[in-house]
N, C-alpha and C positions, 0 to 999 in steps of 0.2 A: 256275759262273759265277753261280749263283743268290745274291743277297746274303741275309745273315742278317736276319730280321725284327725290327724295332724299333718303338718307339711314337714318336708325334709329336703335336703339337697340331694341332687342326682344330676348326671350328664343329660344334657337335653336330649328329649326323645327316649329316653331309658328310664321310665317312671318305675320306682321301686314298689314291688308288691309285698305286702305282710300278709300270709295266708295264716288264718285262724281256723282251728279244728275244735271239735268239742260239741257238746250237746247244746250247751247254752241255757241249761235248766236253773242254773243258780244265780244269785245276784247278791250285791252288797248294798245295802241302804245305810245313808250317813246322816245323822242328826247332829247340827252343831250350833254353838252359840258364840258370838263374837262380843267379848265384854270390854268397855272402855270406862276409864275413870280418869279425870283431869289430874295431871302430875303424875300419873302411875303408867307403866308400860301396858299395851292391850294384851288381853288373854283370849285364846280360843280353845274352846272345850268341845269335844265330840265323842260320840258314841257309834259303834257300827252294829248293825243287825244283818246277819248273814243268812240268807235262805237257801237251802240245798234243794228246793223243789220236791221235798218229800210230803206225803199225804198228811193233812193235819197239821202242819208246821206253819206258823203265822208268816206271812209274806212281808209285812212292814211293821214299823214300831207301833207298840200299844201305848195307850195314854199313860201308864205307870213307867214306861221307860223314859218318856219325856219329863216325868215328875222326877225321876232319879237324876236326870241331867241337870235339871234345876237345883236340886239339892246338893249335887256335887259341885256346882258352879258357887253357890252360896258358901259352902263349906271352905272352898278353897280360897275365895275371895275375902271372906269374912267381912262382909258388908251387905247393906241391903241391896236388892236387885230390881230394876225397872226392865221387864221382860217385854219385848215386842215380837208378837207372833205375825206370821203371815197366815192366810186363811186356809191352811189345810185343815181339812174336816176332823183330824184328830185333835188338832189344836183347840177346837170348839167344843171338845167332849165336856159333858157336865161334871165328869169326876175331876178334871183339871180346874174348872171353874171352882168346885167346891175346895180343893186343894188351895188355891189361891186365896179363896176368903178364909180358910183356917189361918193361913200364915200371912195376912195382910199387914203385920207388923214389919215384915221384911221382904216382901214381894208385891209388887204392882205389875199387872199385866195390861197391856194395850195392844189392840188389833191393828195390824197396818191396813192400809187400804187395798182392795182388791186389785189384783193384776198390778202392783207396784214393786216389782222385784229391783228396780233402780234405786228403791230406798233401803234395801237390805243389804248391809255390809256382808253377810254371810254368802251372798251370791258370788261376791267378788272372790271369796275363798274357794267356793266350788269352782269358778272358772280358773283359778290358779292350779286347783287339783287336776282338772280336765286337761289343761295344758301341759301338765308335769308328767301325765300318764298317758299323752297321746303316742300312739304307736307302739306301746308297751304290749307284749303278748304274754299274757299268764296261761301256764299249762293246765291249771286247774283252779278251783275256786280259792283253796287255801294260798296260792301263789298271788291271785288277786287281792286277798285280804292283806297279805304281807306287803305287797306293793303300796296298796292305799295307806296303810298304817305308816309306813316309811314316809311317803310324801307329806301326809298330814303332820307327821312330827316335825319335819323340816319347815313347814308353814308355821307350826306352833311356835318354834324357838326363833322364829326372825320377826320380830314385832314390826319392823318398818313394812313389811308386807301386809300385816294386819291393819296397820294404819293407812296403808293405801287403798284397802278395801273400803274403809271409811271415807277417805277423800274422794273415791270414785262415786259415792252416792250424793255428795254435795252437801251433806250435814256436817255440822260442827259440835263439838261437845263444850258447853259452857258451865262453869262451876255454878252452883246455887248460891 
């Protein structure tokens, strides 16, 4: 529930202070995929996982939620996918590997090198999101979810921002 810190304008010597109240037991996890195809606009797909701090509630995404994100991207794009994972331990789950083998006709998965966020365009999206919600104060977890969804929608419908995330990696898309 603690907001990311950002900069703002203020008179010299009178630094603004934003006080945050609350238990801080909840959190919002985001899984996202940035999709590029030569000649088409880029797409950004995401899913939210809200953790309320309740006993027995999963704190993070399970492998089947990542599977559902892949399926949703495939259905929306109507094209084969080349999926690049970072080395999050859930991405290495044997169930996801089995799912990829089952759907080898439209899904290819590649592991990105360890500790290489500079190659991941989704990291640029997270940077844009953090900058957009800097110094926002959410009164509760549902308010935070609402703010995050609104900012992600804005990024989703601005293809030039998603293109900029690819440009930030130094990678290029070449048609086959």
